[in-house]
N, C-alpha and C positions, 0 to 999 in steps of 0.2 A: 528629343528629349529621351529619358531612359525610364520613366514610370512603367511599371508593368513588366519590366525585364529582369529576370534573375540574372544579377551581375555575375556571380561566382559562387562557387563552393568553397572558395577560400575564406579566411578570416575577415570580418568586416573592417578591420583596420588596413587591409590590403589597399582599399581605394584611397585612404587618407595618406598612406605613405606614398603610393604612387602620385597622388595629387601634389604633394610636397616635393618629391623628386623632380617630377617634369616641370613644376614651377621654377625651380632652381636651374634647370637646364635652359629653360626660356629665358630667364632673366639674367642669369649670370654667364652661362657659356655662350648663348645665342645673341645676348644683349639685344633682345627684342623690346621695343618700347611702344608707347601709344601713338607715335608718329607714324607707324607702319601697320599695314593690314596683316592679318593671319588667316590662314586657310587650313582646315583640318579635313583630310580625306581618309574615311576609316572603313572598316567592315565590323560586323558583329557575329562573325561566325564562331568566335571561341571566347572563352571566359576572359583570357588574357586581353584581347582585343576590346572587349566591352568595358573592362577596368581601365585601360588606358583611354578609351573614348571619354569616359567620365572624368578621368583625372584631367584631361585636356580642356573640357567644358569648365572645370573649376579654375584652372591656370589661364585660360585665354576665354574669359567670358564674352568679349566682343568679337570673337573670331566666327568666320562662317564655317558651318560643318556640312559635308556631304558624305552620305552613305553611299559608297561605291557600288553596292548592289542593287541599288534602287534607281539608278540613272544611267543614261547612256554614255559610252566614252567620250562622245563629243561634247557633253555637257561637262565633264571633268576638265576637258582641254579648254574649253570656253572659260572656265573659272580660272584656270592658270593664266589664260591670256589677259584677264582683267587686272592681274597684280603687276606691281611696279617693282624695279630693283630694290632689294633689301627688305621686301616683304618676306614673311615666313610662311612656308609650307610644311605641314605634318603630315606624314604618311603612316597610318596604322594598319598592317596587313598581316592577316592570319597566314597568308602564302605570300604572293607577289603580284601586285596589280599589273594587269596587262593591258596596254593600250596600243595593240597592233604592233607596229614596229618602233613604237615610241619608247626611247631609253630614258625612263622617267627621271631619276636623279640628275643624270647628265644634261638632260635637256633643261632642267629647272635651273641648274648652275649656269647654264649658258645664258638665262635671262637675268642673271645677277640676283636670284632668289636665295634666300636662306632655306636650308632643308634639314628637318629631322625625320630620319627614316627608321620606322620599326618594321622588321621584315621576319617572315617565317615564324610568326608567333605560335602557330599550330604545333610546332615541333617542341614546344615547352609546357606541356599540360601539367594541371594539379599543382603539386609543390614547387615544381620547376618555376611556375609563374611567379611564386614569392621571390626566388633567387633573382629572376629577370628584373622584377621591380627594385629589388635591393640594389642591382647593379646600375640602376639609372641615377642613384644619388650622386650629386655633383658637389665635390669638396675642392674648390679653387686653390686653396693653399696646397693641398696634397698634389693634386693633378699639375698644377702650374709650377708649383715650387719643386717638388721631386722630379717631375717630368722634364723641366727644363735643365736641372742639375744632371740627370742622366743623360740628356742629349749632348751637353757640354762635355761630360766624362767620355762618351762614346766617340765624339769627334775628336778628342785630344789622345785617345788610347792607342799605344803602340801595338796592342795585341789584346785578346780576350781569352778568358777560360770559364767553362761551364763545368762545375763539379756535380755530378749526378749521384755520388755515394757509391759504395761498393767497389771503389777504385775505378769508377768510370769517369774519365777526364776528357773534355772535347776542347782543343786547342785551336784558337783562331790567330795563327802566327803571322798576322798582316794588320796594318792599320785598317780601320772599318770605313765604309762608306758613310757620307754625310747622313746622320740620323733624321728621320722624318718622325713627326709627332702627331698623335691623336689624343690630345689632352684637354679639349674645349677651350683652347686658345687660338684664335684664328688670326692673330696678328700678322699682317703681311701676306696673307694667303688670298688667292683668287676666289676660293670656294668657302663657304661658310656652312658648316654642318656636315652631315653625311650620315653613315649608319650608326645607329645607337643600339647598346650602350657603347661608350668610349673608354679609353685607358690603355694606350700602348705607345712605346717608342721603339722604332725598328730601324735596322740596318742590315748589312751583310759585309762579308769580307771583301776588300778591295781586291785581293788576290785569292779566288776561291780555291785554288789548289793548295793554299796554305792552310787549310782546315784538315785537321787529323785527330784521331782518338776515338773515343766510345762515348756514347750518351745513352742512358736509360729512359726509354720512352714509355709513359704509362697511359696515354691515350693518342689516338691518331684519327684523323677524318677518314670516313670510309667513302665508298663511290656514291652515296647518296647524300653527302654532305653533313652525316651525322656523326656524333661521337662514338668512338669504338673503344672501349677500355677492356684491354685483356686482363686474365686473371692475375698475372704478374708482369711487371714491366719487361719490355723487350730491350735488350742491349744491342744498340745499333753501332756497327763499326763503321767508320769513315776514314777513308785514305785519299789524300790529294782531292778533297772536296767531293768524293763520290761515295755512295754508300755500298759497302762491299760485302757486308754480312749483317746478319740478324740473329743473335743468339736468344733462345727462348721465344723464338717467333710464333706466330698463329697463322693458320691458312688464310685469313683476311689479310693481314698484314703482308704476307708473301704474295698474295694475289695483287695488292695495291703496288708493290714493287715490280712485279712482273708486268703489269700494264703500262707502268712508266718506261720500263726498259724496252718494250715491245715498240713504243712510239719514238722514244727518245735516245735509245741506244744504251744509256747508262743512267743512273739515278744520281743527280746533283744535289747537294745540300746548299741552299741559298740563303734565305732569310734568317736573321737572328733577331728574334722579337722578344722585347721586354715587355711583357704583359702587366698592366698596374691595376687591374680592377679588382679590389679586395673582397667583392661579393662572390667572386669565382675562385676556388682552390682545387687541390687534388681530391679533396672529399666533398666539395660543394660545387655540382655540375649541372649543366643543361645539355640538352641533346643537340641543339644546333651548333654546329662547328663554328660558323661565322660570328656566333654570339661568344661562345666559349673561349674563342681566340684572345679575348681581353684577360683571361685568367692571370692572377698575380703569379708571375713566374716566367720561365723561359719557354717559348715556342719556337720551331724551326720550320722551313718548308723544304720539302723534297719536289724535284722536278725542275726544269730549266726555266720556267716562267716566273718572271717578277717584273711588272710593269714600271716599277719605280726606279729600278736601276738597270742600265744598259750595259752588257758586257760584250766584248767584241766575238767571243766564241759562240754566242747565241744569235740566231736570227729569230726575229719575232714570230714568223710564220711557222717555225719549227718548234717553238717552245710552247707545249701544250699543258703542262701540269704543273700546279702549285698546291701541294698537298700539306696542310698543317699537321705536325706532330708535337707533342707536348713532353718536354723533359722533367724528369724528376728533378727538382732544383734545390740542392743543398746549399751552394754558394756561387757566385758569380763575381769575377774579377776582370776589371778593366784596367790593364797594366797591373801594377802591384796593388791596386786599390780594391778592397772587397766592397762591392756595391749591393749585394744581396746576401743576407745570413737571417737565420731564425725566421724564415717565411716572410721577409719584408724587404723592401728597398731601403737602402741606407747610403745614398751617394754623397 
């Protein structure tokens, strides 16, 4: 129960909004129903985790709730073992739950369980908690409708162009890899759920060396997986799929590039991500880079690592880095079709 606990310094309606949003996620995205059990494992270390605990108590009144900090790890594992395939597990984590060598979400998926994972909530204090709560809203017509249209456009496109303004144009003069979606539609997928919030369609060039031009980067992920926002956008120069220059760079960005070059020899540009979550924008941000990755607009990855797409020039053991950078997104074209304009996807 939550009596006697100061839930939050945030507005009282934050709990109501969170309860509504997670209920939509549970019912519409996860399609959880009374025929299956639900287990919520949570902590109370942060105001955001306490709000989400309360929200899930309202959305899942018949679920079993376990406070991670009050039980032994074996008790949590035993609770997982009692669940059957298609049951639901919700993880509400201020940091990241550690169960020795147990890779939590992966192991739960192996058991056929549905998983909603909230992670690193401590990185989003105060008002950022409101942005996070807003990002959990689930609009099926938007995510499934626009998301699937984007996927179809990507799969059919002969090339792609990202216009970052100020003359910065990044061209992907190659067909794109088959697009993957994170839109709350798990039709035909082995795993149901994942890390929330959701809202992304992603791909990369089939021929990585066909990527050339310039892109203005307004945020990048630092070495602590936090958002780093320079005072002015950095213009990143890309030649044959490699980052070869950075105009108006910062010491932190230069250091990130240097770390990648030290271990991988050069800085490859790989992922082309179409973020769809309208709660996040260039002006509305959270500190956690894994959460902000869903921002409505384009993000790219630097480094040779990308688990979803295998390329012959990379050996898995040598590909160490996948650093997200976020592009000033004025327009996006898939072939001749403009799919992003005026701050929104229009596929």
